[in-house]
C-alpha angles and dihedrals in degrees: 000000000000115000114238103173139027115199114206130191116226120218109050095010111048098003121053113248121182094187088290093134092049089049090053089051094050093046092051089047092051092049094051102042098257110142110212141126143222097268093053093048094045093056089059096052116128099035123098111292099234090052088059090061091044090055095046095046091045089056090051106042106003127253090261093063114115087227094054100094092040094052092044094051093044092052093044097047089049089049091051093054093046094047097045092048090049094053092042092054102036134078107248118209133187114241122260110290095006099117093042090052091049091052091047093051091047090055088053093049091243115148119241117216131183126201130172149171089244122102119243100265096057091039089057091050089055095044092050094046091054094041091240093125090071111116095011116129128218089281090053092248119136137198143211093308097045125097095226127023103216140007120200128182131175086257088077095049125084112268087003089279108178135161138009085036116084098235100102091052091046091049091051089050092048097052091045093049097246117143103173118074089197087073090059130086123193129202130179140137104246138065088250091061092051093046091050092055092048090046091052092050092240122175093245136003115202139172139200119226099210094075129069097318133051129230089256093053095047096044088075091069131069108270142153096220143342118219131193092227143346087269090063091043090051093054091052092045092053090058094041099049116099103226 
């Protein structure tokens, strides 16, 4: 089967992340009275960011508490301010081998999709900083001259449903006119990335181990391969692609 689309995660996979996102979570938690730690936050990477706070507060006070929504919203709004300010004031760089892989896929007429646990506003900050927004239309779909072909966030999905659900992958397929998930490959750096690819019925679900999760952590989840970097993934993909 010929691959038509590769879906990439952003932070930790195609965008360098030196625990900055975790740091933003921990700072927001500290400011809003949410007692947590790095390990607990790391295990929730990849899912929509507001849902992280919902899960953490639910474990502390229960979803039925009359303070639940107030605490969740306060933590999330604080996190958004911290995260947006971070990306507006920090140099953002692609991960090793990312741009080379993008160019290689373009020459093979394979679509490049990005999905993420970030909401649209901060995703747009990152895309603009990297220049990856060039050529995207109002629906965040590109063309022959764009660096990527589609960007999808939980903000475009009903009820902000992100990973590990398959909907962001399915949305990317829909807008690109792809109807067979067995022509789609997914790569990320979290269990949620792997789970979403499996849930969507994609041909292959891969992960890199130089992002937020180690090889040992990711081995516990169903996967079709774990790679040390996008460079290693690219070498594998070049052999695997049916051209």
